[in-house]
C-alpha positions in Angstrom: 58.8 102.1 74.4 62.4 102.9 73.8 64.0 105.8 71.9 67.4 107.4 71.6 70.8 107.0 70.0 74.2 107.6 71.5 75.4 110.9 70.4 78.8 111.2 68.6 80.4 113.0 71.5 79.7 110.1 73.8 81.2 107.4 71.6 84.7 106.5 72.4 84.8 108.8 75.5 84.6 108.4 79.3 81.2 110.1 79.4 78.7 107.6 80.7 75.9 106.4 78.4 72.8 107.8 80.1 69.8 105.4 80.2 66.6 107.0 81.6 63.6 104.8 82.5 60.3 106.5 83.1 57.9 104.6 85.4 58.7 102.2 88.2 56.0 99.6 87.6 56.8 96.0 86.5 58.0 97.1 83.0 60.3 99.9 84.2 61.7 98.3 87.3 62.5 95.0 85.6 64.0 96.8 82.6 66.3 98.6 85.0 67.3 95.4 86.9 67.9 93.5 83.7 70.1 96.1 82.1 72.0 96.5 85.3 72.8 92.8 85.5 73.3 92.2 81.8 76.9 91.4 81.1 77.2 93.7 78.1 76.3 96.7 80.2 78.7 95.7 82.9 81.6 96.1 80.4 80.4 99.6 79.4 80.2 102.9 81.2 76.5 103.1 81.6 74.4 105.2 84.1 70.8 104.0 84.7 68.2 106.3 86.2 64.7 105.1 87.2 62.1 107.8 87.7 58.8 107.3 89.5 56.4 109.6 91.4 56.1 107.0 94.2 58.9 105.7 96.6 57.6 102.2 96.1 56.3 99.7 93.6 52.8 98.4 94.0 52.2 94.8 93.0 48.8 95.6 91.7 47.6 92.0 91.2 47.9 91.6 94.9 46.3 94.8 96.1 43.0 93.0 96.4 44.4 90.6 99.0 45.0 93.4 101.5 41.3 94.1 101.6 40.6 90.8 103.3 43.9 90.9 105.4 45.3 88.0 103.4 48.4 90.1 102.8 49.8 93.2 104.5 50.7 96.5 102.8 54.5 96.0 103.3 54.3 92.7 101.4 52.8 94.2 98.2 54.5 97.6 98.1 58.2 97.3 98.8 60.3 100.5 98.6 62.6 101.2 95.7 65.4 101.8 98.2 65.0 98.2 99.3 64.6 96.8 95.8 67.6 98.7 94.4 69.9 98.2 97.3 73.4 97.3 96.1 72.3 97.8 92.5 74.0 100.3 90.3 70.8 102.1 89.6 69.9 105.7 90.5 66.4 106.4 91.7 64.7 109.7 91.2 61.3 110.3 92.9 59.6 112.6 90.5 57.3 112.6 87.5 57.9 113.5 83.8 55.8 116.2 82.4 57.3 116.4 78.9 60.1 115.0 76.7 62.2 117.0 74.3 63.2 114.3 71.8 65.4 116.6 69.8 67.4 117.7 72.9 67.1 114.3 74.5 65.9 115.6 77.8 63.1 114.6 80.1 61.4 117.6 81.8 60.4 116.8 85.4 57.3 118.0 87.3 59.3 119.2 90.3 61.5 121.3 88.0 64.7 120.7 86.1 65.4 118.2 83.4 67.3 115.0 82.9 69.4 114.3 79.8 69.5 110.9 78.2 71.1 108.8 75.5 68.5 106.1 75.7 65.0 106.5 77.0 62.4 103.9 78.1 58.8 105.1 78.5 57.0 102.7 80.9 54.6 105.0 82.7 51.5 102.9 82.0 48.0 104.2 81.8 45.6 106.0 84.2 41.9 105.7 85.1 39.3 106.1 82.4 37.2 109.1 82.1 34.4 109.3 84.7 31.1 111.1 84.4 30.3 114.4 86.1 29.8 114.3 89.8 32.4 111.6 90.4 34.4 113.6 93.0 33.5 111.1 95.7 34.2 108.0 93.6 37.1 105.8 94.5 39.4 104.2 92.0 41.6 101.1 92.6 45.0 101.2 90.9 47.6 102.4 93.4 48.5 101.9 97.1 47.0 105.3 97.8 43.7 104.1 96.3 43.9 101.0 98.5 44.4 103.2 101.6 41.4 105.4 100.7 39.2 102.3 100.2 40.4 100.9 103.5 39.5 104.1 105.4 36.1 104.2 103.8 35.3 100.6 104.5 36.4 101.0 108.1 34.1 104.0 108.5 31.2 102.2 107.1 31.9 99.1 109.2 32.0 101.2 112.3 28.6 102.9 111.5 25.3 101.7 112.8 23.7 101.1 109.4 22.4 97.6 108.9 23.5 97.2 105.2 26.6 98.6 103.5 25.8 99.2 99.8 28.7 99.1 97.5 28.5 99.9 93.7 31.4 98.9 91.4 31.4 100.2 87.9 33.3 98.0 85.4 33.0 94.3 84.9 36.6 93.7 83.9 39.1 91.8 86.1 39.6 94.6 88.5 35.9 95.1 89.1 35.2 91.4 89.4 38.1 90.9 91.9 37.0 93.9 93.9 33.4 92.7 94.1 34.4 89.3 95.4 36.9 90.6 98.0 34.6 93.3 99.3 31.7 90.8 99.5 34.0 88.4 101.5 35.0 91.2 103.9 31.5 92.6 104.5 29.7 89.2 104.6 25.9 89.3 105.1 26.2 93.0 105.9 27.3 93.8 102.4 25.1 94.6 99.4 27.4 94.6 96.4 26.4 95.6 92.9 28.6 95.2 89.8 27.7 97.4 86.8 28.9 96.4 83.3 27.8 98.1 80.1 28.6 95.1 77.9 26.8 91.8 77.6 29.1 89.9 79.9 31.7 90.3 82.5 35.4 89.6 81.7 34.6 89.9 78.0 38.3 89.4 77.0 38.6 86.1 78.9 37.7 82.6 78.0 34.1 81.3 78.4 35.3 78.9 81.2 36.9 81.8 83.1 33.7 83.9 82.8 31.6 81.0 84.0 33.8 80.5 87.0 33.8 84.2 87.9 30.0 84.3 87.5 29.6 81.3 89.8 31.9 82.9 92.4 30.0 86.2 92.4 26.7 84.4 92.6 27.9 82.5 95.6 28.6 85.8 97.3 25.3 87.3 96.3 26.8 90.0 94.2 24.2 91.7 92.0 25.4 92.0 88.4 23.8 94.6 86.1 24.8 93.9 82.5 24.2 96.1 79.5 23.9 99.0 81.9 25.4 102.4 81.6 26.0 105.1 84.2 24.3 108.4 83.6 25.1 110.3 86.7 26.8 110.0 90.0 26.1 111.7 93.3 27.5 111.2 96.8 24.9 108.6 97.8 23.4 107.4 94.6 24.1 106.3 91.0 21.7 106.9 88.1 21.9 104.0 85.6 20.4 103.4 82.2 19.3 99.9 81.4 17.1 98.7 78.5 16.2 102.4 77.7 15.0 103.1 81.3 16.7 105.0 84.0 16.9 104.0 87.7 18.5 105.4 90.8 20.6 103.1 92.9 21.2 104.3 96.5 24.8 103.5 97.6 27.3 104.1 100.3 30.4 103.6 98.3 31.2 103.8 94.6 34.3 102.3 93.0 35.2 103.0 89.3 37.2 100.4 87.4 35.8 101.0 83.9 38.4 101.6 81.3 41.8 103.3 81.1 43.3 106.1 79.2 46.8 107.5 78.3 48.3 110.1 80.6 47.7 113.6 79.3 51.4 114.5 78.9 52.0 111.3 76.9 49.2 112.3 74.5 50.8 115.7 74.0 54.3 114.4 73.2 55.8 115.5 69.9 55.6 112.1 68.2 53.1 109.9 66.4 50.0 108.6 68.2 47.0 106.5 67.3 43.4 107.6 67.8 43.5 106.6 71.4 46.6 108.7 72.2 48.9 105.6 72.3 52.5 106.0 71.1 53.1 104.3 67.7 56.0 101.9 67.8 58.0 99.6 65.6 57.8 95.9 66.3 61.0 96.4 68.4 59.0 98.9 70.6 61.1 101.8 69.4 59.1 105.0 68.5 58.6 105.2 64.8 59.7 108.9 64.8 62.7 108.4 67.1 64.1 104.9 66.6 
């Protein structure tokens, strides 16, 4: 989402046009790289700043491959220093906490603010709301999440217990991929359960894709609980609701992949949002309030 206009004092002067990009994921990083290489920007006095809380980008579609040692961490999480080497792009390791659209300033979590003429908001979403008691639940969205999962799996693998019980909540692409990869890693020692509150896994995908995914999970003996909700979570068990009846599922590891939500500070921005807290944009992806 882009907003901002060049102020009158900048036009026709040597003051650089400040382009601030919030978020170093695919959208933010590739926007910065494209603008830096675009011939029109090379002819102008522009200053591009990329802001992200991490010092690296995580290629999230490949995080799963690290679980089974098909890829190494350095292959899926290169640093911004490496990616931006010899590029006319400034990197700031910080996180936005608010935006003053009138003053055209981004307020940073670590203190201070960053002025801009053009602003790109590409911070993405965060994990969906989890039920009470989910302090020990792992998520799977970042490199830090991957590292926590790896530590937990290693601990369980080094234990003396015969079966390792893993419960994954959410039958979307992330949950399905995780179920398959963890099943591959644990082999016969693993007891993997995938919980989905809807009638089918991968509901937004084609019937052929869902069929292939179902076949792959069945081959790995993954237990799939459809039309099942999660009532409560404790350190070693999950209470589920299925067909009007509750049941307690003992587990050693719980992963939550169900749903996403907007970041809280984005919800609180002084601009128009829809009912889900998403920013309302024009077809050009410019904010309706600040085109």
